[in-house]
MIKE-257277 format. One line per 10 residues: number of its first residue (from 1); for each residue x, y, z of N, C-alpha, C. Coordinates in Angstrom, 1 decimal, decimal comma, m for minus. Example, Ala and Ser with C-alpha at 12.3 -4.5 7.8 and 13.67 -1.06 7.14 Angstrom:
1) 13,2 m5,7 7,8 12,3 m4,5 7,8 13,2 m3,3 7,8 | 12,8 m2,2 7,1 13,7 m1,1 7,1 12,9 0,0 7,9
//
This chain:
1) 4,9 m15,8 28,0 4,1 m14,8 27,3 4,6 m14,6 25,9 | 3,8 m14,6 24,9 4,2 m14,4 23,5 4,7 m13,0 23,3 | 5,7 m12,9 22,4 6,2 m11,5 22,1 5,3 m10,9 21,0 | 5,0 m9,7 21,2 4,1 m9,0 20,2 5,0 m8,4 19,1 | 4,5 m8,4 17,9 5,2 m7,8 16,7 5,2 m6,3 16,9 | 6,3 m5,7 16,5 6,3 m4,2 16,4 5,4 m3,7 15,3 | 5,3 m4,5 14,3 4,5 m4,0 13,1 3,2 m4,8 13,1 | 2,1 m4,1 13,3 0,8 m4,7 13,2 0,0 m3,9 12,0 | m0,3 m4,6 11,0 m0,9 m4,0 9,8 m2,3 m3,4 10,2 | m2,7 m2,3 9,5 m4,0 m1,7 9,7 m4,9 m2,3 8,6
11) m5,8 m3,1 9,0 m6,7 m3,8 8,1 m8,1 m3,2 8,0 | m8,6 m3,3 6,8 m9,9 m2,8 6,5 m10,7 m3,8 5,8 | m12,0 m4,1 6,2 m12,8 m5,0 5,5 m13,7 m4,1 4,6 | m13,5 m4,3 3,3 m14,2 m3,6 2,3 m15,3 m4,4 1,6 | m16,3 m3,8 1,2 m17,4 m4,5 0,6 m17,6 m3,9 m0,8 | m17,5 m4,8 m1,8 m17,7 m4,3 m3,2 m19,2 m4,1 m3,6 | m19,4 m3,7 m4,8 m20,8 m3,4 m5,2 m21,7 m4,6 m5,2 | m21,1 m5,8 m5,3 m21,8 m7,1 m5,3 m22,1 m7,6 m3,9 | m21,5 m6,9 m2,9 m21,7 m7,3 m1,5 m20,6 m8,3 m1,0 | m19,6 m8,5 m1,8 m18,5 m9,4 m1,4 m17,6 m8,7 m0,5
21) m17,2 m9,3 0,6 m16,3 m8,7 1,6 m14,9 m9,2 1,4 | m13,9 m8,4 1,5 m12,5 m8,7 1,4 m11,7 m7,8 2,3 | m10,6 m8,4 2,9 m9,7 m7,6 3,8 m8,6 m7,0 3,0 | m8,3 m5,8 3,3 m7,2 m5,0 2,7 m6,3 m4,5 3,8 | m5,0 m4,4 3,5 m4,0 m3,8 4,4 m3,7 m2,4 3,9 | m3,8 m1,4 4,8 m3,4 0,0 4,4 m1,9 0,1 4,3 | m1,5 0,6 3,1 m0,1 0,8 2,8 0,3 2,2 3,0 | m0,6 3,1 2,6 m0,3 4,6 2,7 m1,6 5,3 2,6 | m1,6 6,5 3,2 m2,8 7,4 3,1 m2,2 8,8 3,0 | m2,8 9,6 2,2 m2,3 10,9 2,0 m3,3 11,8 1,3
31) m3,1 13,1 1,6 m4,0 14,1 0,9 m3,3 14,5 m0,4 | m4,0 14,6 m1,5 m3,5 14,9 m2,8 m4,5 15,8 m3,4 | m4,1 17,0 m3,8 m4,9 18,0 m4,5 m6,3 18,2 m3,7 | m6,2 18,3 m2,4 m7,3 18,6 m1,5 m8,2 17,5 m1,2 | m7,9 16,3 m1,7 m8,7 15,1 m1,4 m7,9 14,1 m0,6 | m8,6 13,2 0,2 m7,9 12,2 1,0 m8,0 10,9 0,2 | m6,8 10,2 0,0 m6,7 8,9 m0,7 m6,0 7,9 0,2 | m6,3 6,6 m0,1 m5,8 5,5 0,6 m5,3 4,4 m0,4 | m4,0 4,0 m0,2 m3,4 2,9 m1,0 m3,4 1,7 m0,2 | m4,0 0,6 m0,7 m4,1 m0,7 0,0 m3,7 m1,8 m0,9
41) m3,4 m3,0 m0,3 m3,2 m4,2 m1,0 m4,1 m5,3 m0,3 | m4,5 m6,3 m1,0 m5,2 m7,4 m0,4 m4,5 m7,9 0,8 | m5,2 m8,2 1,9 m4,5 m8,7 3,1 m4,1 m10,2 2,8 | m3,0 m10,5 3,3 m2,4 m11,9 3,2 m3,1 m12,7 4,2 | m3,9 m13,7 3,8 m4,7 m14,5 4,7 m4,3 m16,0 4,7 | m3,2 m16,4 4,1 m2,7 m17,8 4,1 m1,2 m17,8 3,9 | m0,6 m19,0 3,9 0,8 m19,2 3,8 1,3 m18,9 2,4 | 0,5 m18,8 1,4 0,9 m18,6 0,1 1,2 m17,1 m0,3 | 1,6 m16,4 0,8 1,8 m14,9 0,6 2,8 m14,6 m0,5 | 3,8 m15,5 m0,7 4,8 m15,2 m1,8 4,2 m15,3 m3,2
51) 3,1 m16,0 m3,3 2,4 m16,1 m4,6 1,3 m15,0 m4,8 | 1,2 m14,2 m3,8 0,1 m13,2 m3,8 0,3 m12,1 m4,9 | m0,8 m11,8 m5,5 m0,8 m10,8 m6,6 m0,4 m9,4 m6,1 | m0,9 m9,0 m4,9 m0,6 m7,8 m4,2 m0,9 m6,6 m5,1 | m1,9 m6,6 m5,9 m2,3 m5,4 m6,7 m2,6 m4,3 m5,8 | m2,1 m3,1 m6,1 m2,3 m1,9 m5,4 m3,7 m1,4 m5,7 | m4,5 m1,1 m4,6 m5,9 m0,6 m4,8 m5,9 0,8 m4,2 | m6,3 1,8 m4,9 m6,4 3,2 m4,4 m7,8 3,6 m4,4 | m8,2 4,1 m3,2 m9,5 4,5 m2,9 m9,5 6,0 m2,4 | m10,7 6,6 m2,6 m10,8 8,0 m2,3 m11,9 8,1 m1,2
61) m11,6 9,0 m0,2 m12,6 9,2 0,9 m13,6 10,2 0,3 | m14,9 9,8 0,4 m16,0 10,7 0,0 m17,0 10,7 1,1 | m17,9 11,7 1,1 m19,0 11,7 2,1 m20,3 11,2 1,5 | m20,9 10,3 2,2 m22,2 9,7 1,7 m23,2 9,7 2,8 | m24,2 10,5 2,7 m25,2 10,6 3,8 m24,6 11,0 5,1 | m23,6 11,9 5,1 m23,0 12,4 6,3 m22,0 11,5 6,9 | m21,7 10,4 6,2 m20,7 9,4 6,6 m19,5 9,3 5,6 | m18,3 9,3 6,1 m17,1 9,2 5,2 m17,0 7,7 4,9 | m16,9 7,4 3,5 m16,7 6,1 3,0 m15,5 6,1 2,0 | m15,0 4,9 1,7 m14,0 4,8 0,7 m14,6 4,3 m0,5
71) m14,3 5,0 m1,6 m14,9 4,7 m2,9 m13,8 4,6 m4,0 | m14,1 3,8 m5,0 m13,2 3,7 m6,2 m13,2 5,1 m6,9 | m12,1 5,3 m7,6 m11,9 6,5 m8,4 m12,4 6,2 m9,8 | m13,4 6,8 m10,2 m14,0 6,6 m11,6 m13,4 7,4 m12,7 | m12,9 8,5 m12,4 m12,2 9,4 m13,4 m10,8 8,8 m13,7 | m10,6 8,5 m15,0 m9,3 7,9 m15,4 m8,2 8,8 m15,2 | m8,3 10,1 m15,5 m7,3 11,1 m15,3 m6,9 11,3 m13,9 | m7,9 11,4 m13,0 m7,7 11,5 m11,6 m7,0 10,2 m11,1 | m7,4 9,0 m11,5 m6,8 7,8 m11,1 m5,3 7,7 m11,5 | m5,0 8,1 m12,7 m3,6 8,1 m13,2 m2,7 9,0 m12,3
81) m3,2 10,2 m12,0 m2,4 11,2 m11,2 m2,2 10,7 m9,8 | m3,3 10,1 m9,2 m3,1 9,7 m7,8 m2,3 8,4 m7,8 | m2,4 7,5 m8,8 m1,6 6,3 m8,8 m0,1 6,7 m8,9 | 0,2 7,6 m9,8 1,6 8,1 m9,9 2,1 8,7 m8,6 | 1,3 9,4 m8,0 1,7 10,0 m6,7 2,0 9,0 m5,6 | 1,1 7,9 m5,5 1,4 6,9 m4,5 2,6 6,0 m4,9 | 2,8 5,7 m6,2 3,9 4,9 m6,6 5,2 5,7 m6,3 | 5,3 7,0 m6,5 6,5 7,7 m6,1 6,7 7,7 m4,6 | 5,7 7,8 m3,8 5,8 7,7 m2,4 6,3 6,3 m1,9 | 5,8 5,3 m2,6 6,2 3,9 m2,2 7,7 3,7 m2,6
91) 8,1 4,2 m3,8 9,5 4,0 m4,3 10,4 4,8 m3,3 | 10,0 6,0 m2,9 10,8 6,7 m1,9 11,0 6,0 m0,6 | 9,9 5,4 m0,2 10,0 4,6 1,1 10,9 3,4 0,9 | 10,9 2,7 m0,2 11,8 1,6 m0,4 13,3 2,1 m0,5 | 13,5 3,2 m1,1 14,9 3,8 m1,1 15,3 4,1 0,3 | 14,4 4,7 1,1 14,8 5,0 2,5 15,1 3,7 3,3 | 14,5 2,6 3,0 14,8 1,3 3,6 16,3 1,0 3,5 | 16,8 1,2 2,3 18,2 0,9 2,0 19,2 1,9 2,6 | 18,7 3,1 2,9 19,6 4,1 3,5 19,7 3,9 5,0 | 18,9 3,0 5,6 18,8 2,7 7,0 20,0 1,8 7,4
101) 20,6 2,0 8,5 21,7 1,2 9,0 21,2 m0,3 9,3 | 19,9 m0,4 9,5 19,3 m1,7 9,8 18,7 m2,3 8,6 | 19,3 m2,1 7,4 18,8 m2,6 6,2 18,7 m4,1 6,2 | 17,6 m4,6 5,6 17,3 m6,0 5,6 18,0 m6,8 4,6 | 18,9 m6,2 3,8 19,6 m6,8 2,7 20,5 m7,9 3,1 | 20,5 m9,0 2,3 21,6 m10,0 2,5 22,3 m10,0 1,1 | 22,1 m11,0 0,3 22,7 m11,0 m1,0 21,9 m10,3 m2,0 | 20,6 m10,2 m1,8 19,7 m9,5 m2,7 19,4 m8,1 m2,2 | 19,2 m7,2 m3,1 18,8 m5,8 m2,7 17,3 m5,8 m2,4 | 17,0 m5,2 m1,3 15,6 m5,1 m0,8 14,9 m4,0 m1,7
111) 15,6 m3,3 m2,5 14,9 m2,3 m3,3 14,4 m2,9 m4,6 | 14,8 m4,1 m4,9 14,4 m4,9 m6,0 14,7 m4,1 m7,3 | 15,8 m3,4 m7,3 16,3 m2,8 m8,6 16,6 m3,8 m9,6 | 16,3 m3,5 m10,9 16,7 m4,4 m11,9 18,2 m4,5 m12,2 | 18,8 m3,3 m11,9 20,3 m3,2 m12,1 20,9 m3,2 m10,7 | 22,2 m3,6 m10,7 22,9 m3,5 m9,4 22,9 m2,1 m8,9 | 22,8 m2,0 m7,6 22,9 m0,7 m7,0 23,8 m0,7 m5,8 | 24,2 0,5 m5,4 25,1 0,6 m4,3 24,4 0,8 m2,9 | 23,1 0,8 m2,9 22,4 1,1 m1,7 22,6 0,1 m0,6 | 23,0 m1,1 m1,0 23,0 m2,2 0,0 24,5 m2,6 0,3
121) 25,4 m1,8 m0,1 26,8 m2,2 0,2 27,2 m1,8 1,6
//
């Protein structure tokens, strides 16, 4: 019997305005200033995942005809605030990784700090 992974990504198939479908992996979801937002990256669908762009996509939950859908954030100021919020959460999660006794670090720091850090010693 094959062993199941402890980590199974939550995938969403999103459809853009032109009708193109693409899979995204949910990285984080949170309420910010009374609205629900979702941070996602394109799902890795081949062996070239190390060459993946992995651009962070942030979507907002809105109601459309009584149904909740995910939509892009059109307001630049709102987008900047929500992006900064998610980037801070992601950075904190990466820092927590290195505080863990089961840290994945070998010779390189998993935090990807530009300068040497003591989190992986």
